[in-house]
N, C-alpha and C positions, 0 to 999 in steps of 0.2 A: 549617531544614526540609529534609528529604531530597528530592532531585529525583524519587525513585521514587514519591512520593505522586501525581504527575501521570500515572503510567503505569497503564493500565486494569487490568492483571492484579494490581497491588499495592494496589488500592483496598480500604480497610477494614482494612488490616493495622496492627499496632502500629508507630508511627513509630520507636520505639527499635530494633525488629527491622530495619526498613528501613535505618536508619542503619548497622547492622552489616553488612548486605548491601552497602551502598554503600561502606563503608570497606574491604571486602575485594575490591572490584571496581576496574576501571580506566576512567577517563574518557577518551574519545577524541573528537577533532575532525578527522575525516578530510577530505581534500580532495575537491572535486567529481570525480566519476567514479572514485573509489577503489573497488576490488572488495574487499569484506569477506571473502567466501569464494566458492568455486567448487563447482559440482556435483561430488560425489564426494569432496570433502575430508572429513577427519575432523571430526566434530562435537564441539568442545571448549568451546564457550561459547554463550550466548545474548546478544542485544544489545537493550537498552532504549533507545528514542529519547526522550531527556529534554528536548530543546530543538531549535530551528532551524526555518527556513522551508522547507527542502528536504524530500526524502523518500528512501526506500531502495526501489529497484526490485528485485523478486524475479522471476527468470525463468531462461530457459535457451536455449542455442543447439544446433541439431542439427549433424550433420557437414557440412551444406551452408551453415552459417552463417545459417539461417533462425531467427529469434528468436520467442519467445513470452514475454509478460509475464504472470505469474501474479497478482501483487498489488503494490500500492504502499503502503508503510508510512510514516507521518509521526509527529510528536511525540505521545507517549502510547501508542505501540505497542511491542510486543515481537516480535522475529523470531529465527529460528534454533533454535527449540525442537524441531522435529520429529525431527531426527537424534538429539538427546539423549534424548528420551522413548523412542524405539524402539531406541536403541543402535546406530544405523546411521550412514551418511555423509550429507553434505549432499545434499538433493534438488534444489537449484537454485542459481543464482548470486545474490549480493546485491551490488548496485552503488549507491553513493551518488550522488544527483543534487542538486546545490546544497549548502547549508550545513546540517549537522545536528550535534548533540552526542549521542554514544552512551555508554552505560555497558556495558562488557563484563563480564558475569557468568559466572564459570567454570561448567562443567558440574556440578562437585561441589557448588557453592553452590546452583545452581538445583535440583538433585535433592534436596538436603537440605531446602530450603525447601518443595518440593513434598510431601515426605514428612511434614513436621512442621507445616505451616500449612494447616489446612482452608480458610480463606478464600482463600488463594492458589490452591489446587487448584480450588475452585469457580469463581473468576474465570477461571482458565485454561480450564476446561471450557467456560465460556460463550463465551469468545473463539474457541475452536476450533470450537464449534458454529456460530457466526456465519460463520466462514470456510468451513465445509463447506456451509452453506446457500448462500453466495454462489457457491461452485464449482458446486453443482448448478444454480443459476439460470443461470450462464454456459453450462454444458453444454446445458441445455434451450433457451436462446436460440439457441445455435449450430445447433441442429437445426431449430427451428421459426420463428425470427424473421428478418426482413430485416435487412440490415447497418445501415441508418439507424436502425432501432429499437434494435438492439444498441448502437450508438454513443451514442444518446441516453440509454439506461439507464446506461451506464458513466460518461458525463460528469456526469450527475446524481448518481451515486454518489460520484464524486470531489469534486464540489462540496459535497455534504453532509458528507464526511469532512474535507476540507481546503480549503474555499473561503473567500474573504473578500469581503464586499460592498463594491462601489465604486459611483460614480455611474452607471456604464455597465451594471452587473449584477454577477453573482457570478464573480469571477476565480479560476481554479484556482491553488492555491498550488504553486509550483515550475514547472519547465519540462516541457512535454509536446509534443515534436515530433510531426509527423504520423506518422512511423515508430513512435513510442512507442504512439500510439493504435492503429495497425495491429497492432502486436505484441500488444496487450491483447486484440484480437479475432481474431487469427489471419488477418488480412486483408492486402491489399496497400496500400502507401502511396498509390498512385494512387487507389484507391477511397475512401480516407479524405479525400484532398484534394478529390475530386469532391463528397462529401457536405458537407464544411465550406464549400466555395464556394457550394453551393446554400443552406445555412443562412445564410451571410453575406448573400447576395442577398435573403433573406427577413427579415433583421433579427433572426435568432435568436441569432447569436453574433458575436463579434469575435475574429479570430485574428491575432495578431502573429507572423508566421513568423520574424522576426529574433530575438525574445526567446523564441519558443516558448511564448507565453502565450495561453491560451484563456479568454475571458470569455463567460458565458452571459447574453445580454441579455434573453431571453424564456424564463425558466424554465418558465412556465405552458404555453407552446406545446410545449416539449420533453416536458413531462409528458403533455400531450394526445396527442402522438405515441406515447408508450409505452402509455398507457391504451387508446388506440384499438386497439392490437394485441391487447389482452386481452379486448376487448368481444365 
């Protein structure tokens, strides 16, 4: 069974066609912190995350080394498609965090599949629409919401996408340093530490700074915090 069956944009496609795509692609197991591409690079392939407990961080640095994290992709996701679809360069950096297994699909194979497989095109449109909606939501929150509400919304999002239930609560899969969470919100690390400390004191989360692991102990309370801002 092809690994691509577990990747959202390939759902519903003929397994035989997926086997051919996989056969013409390259399986990669990059090391932690490997940079898969850099903003401005030529867009020559897309990457499907077919397995692994880690994630791929998509973001960028400005000339003063201030970072922004745009998205976090985990098993089942595809990334690197924007530059290929528009015929441009990479719009951001892609860095591996933890252990992942990737399938590198060349630009030509990706475009041929897009042109010949309606199901693939429909799936891809749906995924891009979801990402656009999330981008709009983050832009809106940055304008109207307090930082603690914005952080609560994002950790709930990450928990829903790639969290695992433990006796203590929902643990986010992979490492999330305080600086990573700050980059996701365009905030300072100090402000994120202040919020996490307050949440820990209230029993909402557990944060293991050594392992950079965040566990949501009281998901309902975090949801109430988010919902109260919309009331």
